[in-house]
Biotite code that builds the C-alpha atoms (Angstrom):
import biotite.structure as struc

atoms = struc.array([
    struc.Atom([0.000, 0.000, 0.000], chain_id="A", res_id=1, res_name="UNK", atom_name="CA", element="C"),
    struc.Atom([2.953, 2.329, 0.634], chain_id="A", res_id=2, res_name="UNK", atom_name="CA", element="C"),
    struc.Atom([4.001, 1.911, -2.999], chain_id="A", res_id=3, res_name="UNK", atom_name="CA", element="C"),
    struc.Atom([0.455, 2.685, -4.207], chain_id="A", res_id=4, res_name="UNK", atom_name="CA", element="C"),
    struc.Atom([0.248, 5.796, -2.012], chain_id="A", res_id=5, res_name="UNK", atom_name="CA", element="C"),
    struc.Atom([3.688, 6.968, -3.146], chain_id="A", res_id=6, res_name="UNK", atom_name="CA", element="C"),
    struc.Atom([2.579, 6.542, -6.755], chain_id="A", res_id=7, res_name="UNK", atom_name="CA", element="C"),
    struc.Atom([-0.638, 8.490, -6.150], chain_id="A", res_id=8, res_name="UNK", atom_name="CA", element="C"),
    struc.Atom([1.303, 11.354, -4.546], chain_id="A", res_id=9, res_name="UNK", atom_name="CA", element="C"),
    struc.Atom([3.779, 11.335, -7.449], chain_id="A", res_id=10, res_name="UNK", atom_name="CA", element="C"),
    struc.Atom([0.873, 11.474, -9.921], chain_id="A", res_id=11, res_name="UNK", atom_name="CA", element="C"),
    struc.Atom([-0.689, 14.408, -8.074], chain_id="A", res_id=12, res_name="UNK", atom_name="CA", element="C"),
    struc.Atom([2.640, 16.243, -7.843], chain_id="A", res_id=13, res_name="UNK", atom_name="CA", element="C"),
    struc.Atom([3.063, 15.871, -11.601], chain_id="A", res_id=14, res_name="UNK", atom_name="CA", element="C"),
    struc.Atom([-0.502, 16.915, -12.461], chain_id="A", res_id=15, res_name="UNK", atom_name="CA", element="C"),
    struc.Atom([-1.079, 19.873, -10.098], chain_id="A", res_id=16, res_name="UNK", atom_name="CA", element="C"),
    struc.Atom([1.285, 22.452, -11.681], chain_id="A", res_id=17, res_name="UNK", atom_name="CA", element="C"),
    struc.Atom([-0.593, 24.313, -14.425], chain_id="A", res_id=18, res_name="UNK", atom_name="CA", element="C"),
    struc.Atom([1.511, 23.244, -17.392], chain_id="A", res_id=19, res_name="UNK", atom_name="CA", element="C"),
    struc.Atom([0.867, 23.422, -21.146], chain_id="A", res_id=20, res_name="UNK", atom_name="CA", element="C"),
    struc.Atom([-1.110, 20.172, -21.314], chain_id="A", res_id=21, res_name="UNK", atom_name="CA", element="C"),
    struc.Atom([-3.402, 21.269, -18.472], chain_id="A", res_id=22, res_name="UNK", atom_name="CA", element="C"),
    struc.Atom([-4.034, 24.539, -20.306], chain_id="A", res_id=23, res_name="UNK", atom_name="CA", element="C"),
    struc.Atom([-4.759, 22.637, -23.524], chain_id="A", res_id=24, res_name="UNK", atom_name="CA", element="C"),
    struc.Atom([-7.158, 20.367, -21.600], chain_id="A", res_id=25, res_name="UNK", atom_name="CA", element="C"),
    struc.Atom([-9.042, 23.369, -20.196], chain_id="A", res_id=26, res_name="UNK", atom_name="CA", element="C"),
    struc.Atom([-9.152, 25.002, -23.630], chain_id="A", res_id=27, res_name="UNK", atom_name="CA", element="C"),
    struc.Atom([-10.443, 21.800, -25.264], chain_id="A", res_id=28, res_name="UNK", atom_name="CA", element="C"),
    struc.Atom([-13.165, 21.404, -22.627], chain_id="A", res_id=29, res_name="UNK", atom_name="CA", element="C"),
    struc.Atom([-14.237, 25.023, -23.027], chain_id="A", res_id=30, res_name="UNK", atom_name="CA", element="C"),
    struc.Atom([-14.493, 24.561, -26.770], chain_id="A", res_id=31, res_name="UNK", atom_name="CA", element="C"),
    struc.Atom([-15.991, 21.072, -27.082], chain_id="A", res_id=32, res_name="UNK", atom_name="CA", element="C"),
    struc.Atom([-17.448, 20.237, -23.672], chain_id="A", res_id=33, res_name="UNK", atom_name="CA", element="C"),
    struc.Atom([-16.866, 17.761, -20.866], chain_id="A", res_id=34, res_name="UNK", atom_name="CA", element="C"),
    struc.Atom([-17.565, 14.683, -23.009], chain_id="A", res_id=35, res_name="UNK", atom_name="CA", element="C"),
    struc.Atom([-14.442, 15.406, -25.071], chain_id="A", res_id=36, res_name="UNK", atom_name="CA", element="C"),
    struc.Atom([-12.348, 16.812, -22.230], chain_id="A", res_id=37, res_name="UNK", atom_name="CA", element="C"),
    struc.Atom([-12.682, 13.573, -20.234], chain_id="A", res_id=38, res_name="UNK", atom_name="CA", element="C"),
    struc.Atom([-10.868, 11.651, -22.990], chain_id="A", res_id=39, res_name="UNK", atom_name="CA", element="C"),
    struc.Atom([-8.040, 14.172, -22.965], chain_id="A", res_id=40, res_name="UNK", atom_name="CA", element="C"),
    struc.Atom([-7.736, 13.707, -19.199], chain_id="A", res_id=41, res_name="UNK", atom_name="CA", element="C"),
    struc.Atom([-7.686, 9.904, -19.538], chain_id="A", res_id=42, res_name="UNK", atom_name="CA", element="C"),
    struc.Atom([-4.973, 10.119, -22.205], chain_id="A", res_id=43, res_name="UNK", atom_name="CA", element="C"),
    struc.Atom([-2.751, 12.312, -20.030], chain_id="A", res_id=44, res_name="UNK", atom_name="CA", element="C"),
    struc.Atom([-3.134, 9.948, -17.064], chain_id="A", res_id=45, res_name="UNK", atom_name="CA", element="C"),
    struc.Atom([-2.417, 6.960, -19.347], chain_id="A", res_id=46, res_name="UNK", atom_name="CA", element="C"),
    struc.Atom([0.926, 8.456, -20.364], chain_id="A", res_id=47, res_name="UNK", atom_name="CA", element="C"),
    struc.Atom([1.785, 9.142, -16.721], chain_id="A", res_id=48, res_name="UNK", atom_name="CA", element="C"),
    struc.Atom([0.957, 5.478, -15.991], chain_id="A", res_id=49, res_name="UNK", atom_name="CA", element="C"),
    struc.Atom([3.262, 4.328, -18.812], chain_id="A", res_id=50, res_name="UNK", atom_name="CA", element="C"),
    struc.Atom([6.156, 6.567, -17.752], chain_id="A", res_id=51, res_name="UNK", atom_name="CA", element="C"),
    struc.Atom([5.742, 5.460, -14.129], chain_id="A", res_id=52, res_name="UNK", atom_name="CA", element="C"),
    struc.Atom([5.858, 1.775, -15.061], chain_id="A", res_id=53, res_name="UNK", atom_name="CA", element="C"),
    struc.Atom([9.010, 2.281, -17.166], chain_id="A", res_id=54, res_name="UNK", atom_name="CA", element="C"),
    struc.Atom([10.798, 4.300, -14.486], chain_id="A", res_id=55, res_name="UNK", atom_name="CA", element="C"),
    struc.Atom([9.833, 1.867, -11.724], chain_id="A", res_id=56, res_name="UNK", atom_name="CA", element="C"),
    struc.Atom([10.872, -1.142, -13.796], chain_id="A", res_id=57, res_name="UNK", atom_name="CA", element="C"),
    struc.Atom([14.170, 0.099, -15.226], chain_id="A", res_id=58, res_name="UNK", atom_name="CA", element="C"),
    struc.Atom([15.251, 2.808, -12.781], chain_id="A", res_id=59, res_name="UNK", atom_name="CA", element="C"),
    struc.Atom([18.692, 4.284, -13.443], chain_id="A", res_id=60, res_name="UNK", atom_name="CA", element="C"),
    struc.Atom([18.867, 2.657, -16.903], chain_id="A", res_id=61, res_name="UNK", atom_name="CA", element="C"),
    struc.Atom([16.285, 5.233, -18.013], chain_id="A", res_id=62, res_name="UNK", atom_name="CA", element="C"),
    struc.Atom([18.474, 8.073, -16.689], chain_id="A", res_id=63, res_name="UNK", atom_name="CA", element="C"),
    struc.Atom([21.524, 6.743, -18.541], chain_id="A", res_id=64, res_name="UNK", atom_name="CA", element="C"),
    struc.Atom([19.510, 6.364, -21.744], chain_id="A", res_id=65, res_name="UNK", atom_name="CA", element="C"),
    struc.Atom([18.051, 9.891, -21.644], chain_id="A", res_id=66, res_name="UNK", atom_name="CA", element="C"),
    struc.Atom([21.119, 11.808, -20.424], chain_id="A", res_id=67, res_name="UNK", atom_name="CA", element="C"),
    struc.Atom([22.363, 12.531, -23.941], chain_id="A", res_id=68, res_name="UNK", atom_name="CA", element="C"),
    struc.Atom([18.899, 13.487, -25.163], chain_id="A", res_id=69, res_name="UNK", atom_name="CA", element="C"),
    struc.Atom([18.096, 16.338, -22.770], chain_id="A", res_id=70, res_name="UNK", atom_name="CA", element="C"),
    struc.Atom([18.870, 19.163, -25.239], chain_id="A", res_id=71, res_name="UNK", atom_name="CA", element="C"),
    struc.Atom([17.126, 17.569, -28.268], chain_id="A", res_id=72, res_name="UNK", atom_name="CA", element="C"),
    struc.Atom([14.086, 16.815, -26.076], chain_id="A", res_id=73, res_name="UNK", atom_name="CA", element="C"),
    struc.Atom([14.056, 20.414, -24.872], chain_id="A", res_id=74, res_name="UNK", atom_name="CA", element="C"),
    struc.Atom([14.165, 21.798, -28.442], chain_id="A", res_id=75, res_name="UNK", atom_name="CA", element="C"),
    struc.Atom([11.523, 19.342, -29.676], chain_id="A", res_id=76, res_name="UNK", atom_name="CA", element="C"),
    struc.Atom([9.326, 20.059, -26.676], chain_id="A", res_id=77, res_name="UNK", atom_name="CA", element="C"),
    struc.Atom([9.582, 23.814, -27.211], chain_id="A", res_id=78, res_name="UNK", atom_name="CA", element="C"),
    struc.Atom([8.620, 23.458, -30.864], chain_id="A", res_id=79, res_name="UNK", atom_name="CA", element="C"),
    struc.Atom([5.580, 21.365, -29.911], chain_id="A", res_id=80, res_name="UNK", atom_name="CA", element="C"),
    struc.Atom([4.517, 23.885, -27.255], chain_id="A", res_id=81, res_name="UNK", atom_name="CA", element="C"),
    struc.Atom([4.763, 26.743, -29.770], chain_id="A", res_id=82, res_name="UNK", atom_name="CA", element="C"),
    struc.Atom([2.601, 24.762, -32.202], chain_id="A", res_id=83, res_name="UNK", atom_name="CA", element="C"),
    struc.Atom([0.036, 24.072, -29.454], chain_id="A", res_id=84, res_name="UNK", atom_name="CA", element="C"),
    struc.Atom([-0.045, 27.763, -28.468], chain_id="A", res_id=85, res_name="UNK", atom_name="CA", element="C"),
    struc.Atom([-0.605, 28.907, -32.047], chain_id="A", res_id=86, res_name="UNK", atom_name="CA", element="C"),
    struc.Atom([-3.323, 26.274, -32.549], chain_id="A", res_id=87, res_name="UNK", atom_name="CA", element="C"),
    struc.Atom([-5.214, 27.343, -29.406], chain_id="A", res_id=88, res_name="UNK", atom_name="CA", element="C"),
    struc.Atom([-5.005, 30.986, -30.495], chain_id="A", res_id=89, res_name="UNK", atom_name="CA", element="C"),
    struc.Atom([-6.190, 30.261, -34.041], chain_id="A", res_id=90, res_name="UNK", atom_name="CA", element="C"),
    struc.Atom([-8.999, 27.950, -32.851], chain_id="A", res_id=91, res_name="UNK", atom_name="CA", element="C"),
    struc.Atom([-10.254, 30.601, -30.425], chain_id="A", res_id=92, res_name="UNK", atom_name="CA", element="C"),
    struc.Atom([-10.143, 33.255, -33.133], chain_id="A", res_id=93, res_name="UNK", atom_name="CA", element="C"),
    struc.Atom([-11.929, 31.019, -35.641], chain_id="A", res_id=94, res_name="UNK", atom_name="CA", element="C"),
    struc.Atom([-14.638, 29.937, -33.194], chain_id="A", res_id=95, res_name="UNK", atom_name="CA", element="C"),
    struc.Atom([-15.398, 33.572, -32.361], chain_id="A", res_id=96, res_name="UNK", atom_name="CA", element="C"),
    struc.Atom([-16.716, 33.888, -35.907], chain_id="A", res_id=97, res_name="UNK", atom_name="CA", element="C"),
    struc.Atom([-18.184, 30.405, -36.383], chain_id="A", res_id=98, res_name="UNK", atom_name="CA", element="C"),
    struc.Atom([-19.889, 28.452, -33.603], chain_id="A", res_id=99, res_name="UNK", atom_name="CA", element="C"),
    struc.Atom([-17.911, 25.318, -32.711], chain_id="A", res_id=100, res_name="UNK", atom_name="CA", element="C"),
    struc.Atom([-19.687, 22.037, -33.512], chain_id="A", res_id=101, res_name="UNK", atom_name="CA", element="C"),
    struc.Atom([-20.763, 19.748, -30.670], chain_id="A", res_id=102, res_name="UNK", atom_name="CA", element="C"),
    struc.Atom([-18.273, 16.853, -30.709], chain_id="A", res_id=103, res_name="UNK", atom_name="CA", element="C"),
    struc.Atom([-19.266, 15.257, -27.412], chain_id="A", res_id=104, res_name="UNK", atom_name="CA", element="C"),
    struc.Atom([-21.412, 12.540, -29.016], chain_id="A", res_id=105, res_name="UNK", atom_name="CA", element="C"),
    struc.Atom([-18.893, 11.524, -31.676], chain_id="A", res_id=106, res_name="UNK", atom_name="CA", element="C"),
    struc.Atom([-16.922, 8.329, -30.953], chain_id="A", res_id=107, res_name="UNK", atom_name="CA", element="C"),
    struc.Atom([-14.351, 9.250, -33.611], chain_id="A", res_id=108, res_name="UNK", atom_name="CA", element="C"),
    struc.Atom([-13.831, 12.663, -32.028], chain_id="A", res_id=109, res_name="UNK", atom_name="CA", element="C"),
    struc.Atom([-13.316, 11.113, -28.600], chain_id="A", res_id=110, res_name="UNK", atom_name="CA", element="C"),
    struc.Atom([-10.739, 8.653, -29.950], chain_id="A", res_id=111, res_name="UNK", atom_name="CA", element="C"),
    struc.Atom([-9.039, 11.437, -31.894], chain_id="A", res_id=112, res_name="UNK", atom_name="CA", element="C"),
    struc.Atom([-8.884, 13.561, -28.734], chain_id="A", res_id=113, res_name="UNK", atom_name="CA", element="C"),
    struc.Atom([-7.427, 10.646, -26.760], chain_id="A", res_id=114, res_name="UNK", atom_name="CA", element="C"),
    struc.Atom([-4.777, 10.013, -29.438], chain_id="A", res_id=115, res_name="UNK", atom_name="CA", element="C"),
    struc.Atom([-3.893, 13.716, -29.689], chain_id="A", res_id=116, res_name="UNK", atom_name="CA", element="C"),
    struc.Atom([-3.485, 14.190, -25.945], chain_id="A", res_id=117, res_name="UNK", atom_name="CA", element="C"),
    struc.Atom([-1.603, 10.903, -25.575], chain_id="A", res_id=118, res_name="UNK", atom_name="CA", element="C"),
    struc.Atom([0.915, 11.867, -28.271], chain_id="A", res_id=119, res_name="UNK", atom_name="CA", element="C"),
    struc.Atom([1.399, 15.423, -27.013], chain_id="A", res_id=120, res_name="UNK", atom_name="CA", element="C"),
    struc.Atom([1.830, 14.274, -23.404], chain_id="A", res_id=121, res_name="UNK", atom_name="CA", element="C"),
    struc.Atom([4.451, 11.694, -24.429], chain_id="A", res_id=122, res_name="UNK", atom_name="CA", element="C"),
    struc.Atom([6.395, 14.454, -26.192], chain_id="A", res_id=123, res_name="UNK", atom_name="CA", element="C"),
    struc.Atom([5.785, 17.075, -23.502], chain_id="A", res_id=124, res_name="UNK", atom_name="CA", element="C"),
    struc.Atom([9.229, 17.724, -21.970], chain_id="A", res_id=125, res_name="UNK", atom_name="CA", element="C"),
    struc.Atom([7.733, 18.606, -18.568], chain_id="A", res_id=126, res_name="UNK", atom_name="CA", element="C"),
    struc.Atom([6.385, 15.063, -18.173], chain_id="A", res_id=127, res_name="UNK", atom_name="CA", element="C"),
    struc.Atom([9.613, 13.400, -19.293], chain_id="A", res_id=128, res_name="UNK", atom_name="CA", element="C"),
    struc.Atom([11.805, 15.629, -17.102], chain_id="A", res_id=129, res_name="UNK", atom_name="CA", element="C"),
    struc.Atom([9.597, 15.042, -14.057], chain_id="A", res_id=130, res_name="UNK", atom_name="CA", element="C"),
    struc.Atom([10.000, 11.272, -14.247], chain_id="A", res_id=131, res_name="UNK", atom_name="CA", element="C"),
    struc.Atom([13.665, 11.767, -15.136], chain_id="A", res_id=132, res_name="UNK", atom_name="CA", element="C"),
    struc.Atom([14.012, 13.698, -11.861], chain_id="A", res_id=133, res_name="UNK", atom_name="CA", element="C"),
    struc.Atom([12.287, 11.176, -9.589], chain_id="A", res_id=134, res_name="UNK", atom_name="CA", element="C"),
    struc.Atom([14.009, 8.116, -11.082], chain_id="A", res_id=135, res_name="UNK", atom_name="CA", element="C"),
    struc.Atom([16.728, 7.785, -8.362], chain_id="A", res_id=136, res_name="UNK", atom_name="CA", element="C"),
    struc.Atom([14.113, 7.796, -5.577], chain_id="A", res_id=137, res_name="UNK", atom_name="CA", element="C"),
    struc.Atom([11.854, 5.414, -7.470], chain_id="A", res_id=138, res_name="UNK", atom_name="CA", element="C"),
    struc.Atom([14.760, 3.071, -8.191], chain_id="A", res_id=139, res_name="UNK", atom_name="CA", element="C"),
    struc.Atom([15.397, 2.769, -4.435], chain_id="A", res_id=140, res_name="UNK", atom_name="CA", element="C"),
    struc.Atom([11.708, 2.163, -3.741], chain_id="A", res_id=141, res_name="UNK", atom_name="CA", element="C"),
    struc.Atom([11.427, -0.490, -6.449], chain_id="A", res_id=142, res_name="UNK", atom_name="CA", element="C"),
    struc.Atom([14.126, -2.808, -5.086], chain_id="A", res_id=143, res_name="UNK", atom_name="CA", element="C"),
    struc.Atom([12.708, -6.243, -4.324], chain_id="A", res_id=144, res_name="UNK", atom_name="CA", element="C"),
    struc.Atom([9.081, -5.403, -5.176], chain_id="A", res_id=145, res_name="UNK", atom_name="CA", element="C"),
    struc.Atom([8.886, -7.162, -8.568], chain_id="A", res_id=146, res_name="UNK", atom_name="CA", element="C"),
    struc.Atom([6.071, -6.856, -11.088], chain_id="A", res_id=147, res_name="UNK", atom_name="CA", element="C"),
    struc.Atom([3.426, -6.330, -8.401], chain_id="A", res_id=148, res_name="UNK", atom_name="CA", element="C"),
    struc.Atom([5.314, -3.278, -7.133], chain_id="A", res_id=149, res_name="UNK", atom_name="CA", element="C"),
    struc.Atom([5.613, -1.881, -10.670], chain_id="A", res_id=150, res_name="UNK", atom_name="CA", element="C"),
    struc.Atom([1.862, -2.285, -11.183], chain_id="A", res_id=151, res_name="UNK", atom_name="CA", element="C"),
    struc.Atom([1.004, -0.729, -7.808], chain_id="A", res_id=152, res_name="UNK", atom_name="CA", element="C"),
    struc.Atom([3.212, 2.323, -8.368], chain_id="A", res_id=153, res_name="UNK", atom_name="CA", element="C"),
    struc.Atom([1.954, 2.872, -11.929], chain_id="A", res_id=154, res_name="UNK", atom_name="CA", element="C"),
    struc.Atom([-1.707, 2.495, -10.866], chain_id="A", res_id=155, res_name="UNK", atom_name="CA", element="C"),
    struc.Atom([-1.084, 4.950, -8.025], chain_id="A", res_id=156, res_name="UNK", atom_name="CA", element="C"),
    struc.Atom([0.363, 7.507, -10.457], chain_id="A", res_id=157, res_name="UNK", atom_name="CA", element="C"),
    struc.Atom([-2.628, 6.999, -12.773], chain_id="A", res_id=158, res_name="UNK", atom_name="CA", element="C"),
    struc.Atom([-5.095, 7.552, -9.910], chain_id="A", res_id=159, res_name="UNK", atom_name="CA", element="C"),
    struc.Atom([-3.341, 10.702, -8.676], chain_id="A", res_id=160, res_name="UNK", atom_name="CA", element="C"),
    struc.Atom([-3.059, 12.114, -12.182], chain_id="A", res_id=161, res_name="UNK", atom_name="CA", element="C"),
    struc.Atom([-6.569, 11.286, -13.397], chain_id="A", res_id=162, res_name="UNK", atom_name="CA", element="C"),
    struc.Atom([-8.236, 12.716, -10.266], chain_id="A", res_id=163, res_name="UNK", atom_name="CA", element="C"),
    struc.Atom([-6.592, 16.086, -10.890], chain_id="A", res_id=164, res_name="UNK", atom_name="CA", element="C"),
    struc.Atom([-7.114, 16.087, -14.668], chain_id="A", res_id=165, res_name="UNK", atom_name="CA", element="C"),
    struc.Atom([-10.808, 15.231, -14.242], chain_id="A", res_id=166, res_name="UNK", atom_name="CA", element="C"),
    struc.Atom([-11.050, 18.053, -11.728], chain_id="A", res_id=167, res_name="UNK", atom_name="CA", element="C"),
    struc.Atom([-9.732, 20.445, -14.381], chain_id="A", res_id=168, res_name="UNK", atom_name="CA", element="C"),
    struc.Atom([-12.279, 19.159, -16.898], chain_id="A", res_id=169, res_name="UNK", atom_name="CA", element="C"),
    struc.Atom([-15.211, 19.637, -14.515], chain_id="A", res_id=170, res_name="UNK", atom_name="CA", element="C"),
    struc.Atom([-13.920, 23.060, -13.436], chain_id="A", res_id=171, res_name="UNK", atom_name="CA", element="C"),
    struc.Atom([-13.655, 24.117, -17.091], chain_id="A", res_id=172, res_name="UNK", atom_name="CA", element="C"),
    struc.Atom([-17.173, 22.825, -17.763], chain_id="A", res_id=173, res_name="UNK", atom_name="CA", element="C"),
    struc.Atom([-18.468, 24.799, -14.760], chain_id="A", res_id=174, res_name="UNK", atom_name="CA", element="C"),
    struc.Atom([-16.680, 27.903, -16.036], chain_id="A", res_id=175, res_name="UNK", atom_name="CA", element="C"),
    struc.Atom([-18.265, 27.368, -19.441], chain_id="A", res_id=176, res_name="UNK", atom_name="CA", element="C"),
    struc.Atom([-21.716, 27.229, -17.838], chain_id="A", res_id=177, res_name="UNK", atom_name="CA", element="C"),
    struc.Atom([-21.281, 30.570, -16.076], chain_id="A", res_id=178, res_name="UNK", atom_name="CA", element="C"),
    struc.Atom([-19.401, 32.592, -18.698], chain_id="A", res_id=179, res_name="UNK", atom_name="CA", element="C"),
    struc.Atom([-20.216, 33.854, -22.159], chain_id="A", res_id=180, res_name="UNK", atom_name="CA", element="C"),
    struc.Atom([-18.289, 33.018, -25.329], chain_id="A", res_id=181, res_name="UNK", atom_name="CA", element="C"),
    struc.Atom([-16.200, 36.197, -25.170], chain_id="A", res_id=182, res_name="UNK", atom_name="CA", element="C"),
    struc.Atom([-14.818, 35.339, -21.709], chain_id="A", res_id=183, res_name="UNK", atom_name="CA", element="C"),
    struc.Atom([-14.104, 31.766, -22.811], chain_id="A", res_id=184, res_name="UNK", atom_name="CA", element="C"),
    struc.Atom([-12.115, 33.054, -25.770], chain_id="A", res_id=185, res_name="UNK", atom_name="CA", element="C"),
    struc.Atom([-10.123, 35.349, -23.483], chain_id="A", res_id=186, res_name="UNK", atom_name="CA", element="C"),
    struc.Atom([-9.262, 32.357, -21.302], chain_id="A", res_id=187, res_name="UNK", atom_name="CA", element="C"),
    struc.Atom([-8.076, 30.493, -24.404], chain_id="A", res_id=188, res_name="UNK", atom_name="CA", element="C"),
    struc.Atom([-5.983, 33.491, -25.542], chain_id="A", res_id=189, res_name="UNK", atom_name="CA", element="C"),
    struc.Atom([-4.417, 33.751, -22.069], chain_id="A", res_id=190, res_name="UNK", atom_name="CA", element="C"),
    struc.Atom([-3.660, 30.021, -22.164], chain_id="A", res_id=191, res_name="UNK", atom_name="CA", element="C"),
    struc.Atom([-1.992, 30.331, -25.564], chain_id="A", res_id=192, res_name="UNK", atom_name="CA", element="C"),
    struc.Atom([0.210, 33.184, -24.307], chain_id="A", res_id=193, res_name="UNK", atom_name="CA", element="C"),
    struc.Atom([1.164, 31.200, -21.193], chain_id="A", res_id=194, res_name="UNK", atom_name="CA", element="C"),
    struc.Atom([2.111, 28.123, -23.243], chain_id="A", res_id=195, res_name="UNK", atom_name="CA", element="C"),
    struc.Atom([4.185, 30.307, -25.575], chain_id="A", res_id=196, res_name="UNK", atom_name="CA", element="C"),
    struc.Atom([5.975, 31.751, -22.545], chain_id="A", res_id=197, res_name="UNK", atom_name="CA", element="C"),
    struc.Atom([6.673, 28.251, -21.217], chain_id="A", res_id=198, res_name="UNK", atom_name="CA", element="C"),
    struc.Atom([8.093, 27.224, -24.624], chain_id="A", res_id=199, res_name="UNK", atom_name="CA", element="C"),
    struc.Atom([10.457, 30.216, -24.700], chain_id="A", res_id=200, res_name="UNK", atom_name="CA", element="C"),
    struc.Atom([11.485, 29.600, -21.085], chain_id="A", res_id=201, res_name="UNK", atom_name="CA", element="C"),
    struc.Atom([12.269, 25.964, -21.888], chain_id="A", res_id=202, res_name="UNK", atom_name="CA", element="C"),
    struc.Atom([14.543, 27.029, -24.772], chain_id="A", res_id=203, res_name="UNK", atom_name="CA", element="C"),
    struc.Atom([16.398, 29.568, -22.622], chain_id="A", res_id=204, res_name="UNK", atom_name="CA", element="C"),
    struc.Atom([17.086, 27.164, -19.720], chain_id="A", res_id=205, res_name="UNK", atom_name="CA", element="C"),
])
């Protein structure tokens, strides 16, 4: 149970900071509704689960593998964040002229949202660097626990992450219910600017 709790706390610690993927999740929920946002949240938590399992299973081998890739990952991550920021800005501008279609009942749209968020979260440098940072501690924790320990830690991370991501989705849906379209667009514009700032900061580190 200690391993499960540690995983849940690690998942929460990863999810709570308002990073680019959280902003994209809020923006997507504002635009398309909770039914779509939930699949984005599940995708993000799924990636956290996968990273957690890899780190718990292979420990310091992951650190050694990624050490030479820090700069390329940083550049790639920054480029992706800039793309995401521009897309949010353009989508908000476009939807201010044309009402966004309701995607919440479309199975294809849900799967597309899941795939998009899964891919972006895998490539998000913040996620990779977080697990890179906790690897030494996790490697110590994982000694002698075997496959059951790997599963417990990964499930704990998933639970911690998905609870927070779902909270963001429901908060965004509540905001959508009490605000008009103009305010929602301003939130999306602010999110795009914040993501752009994070991308520039990542490049300058």
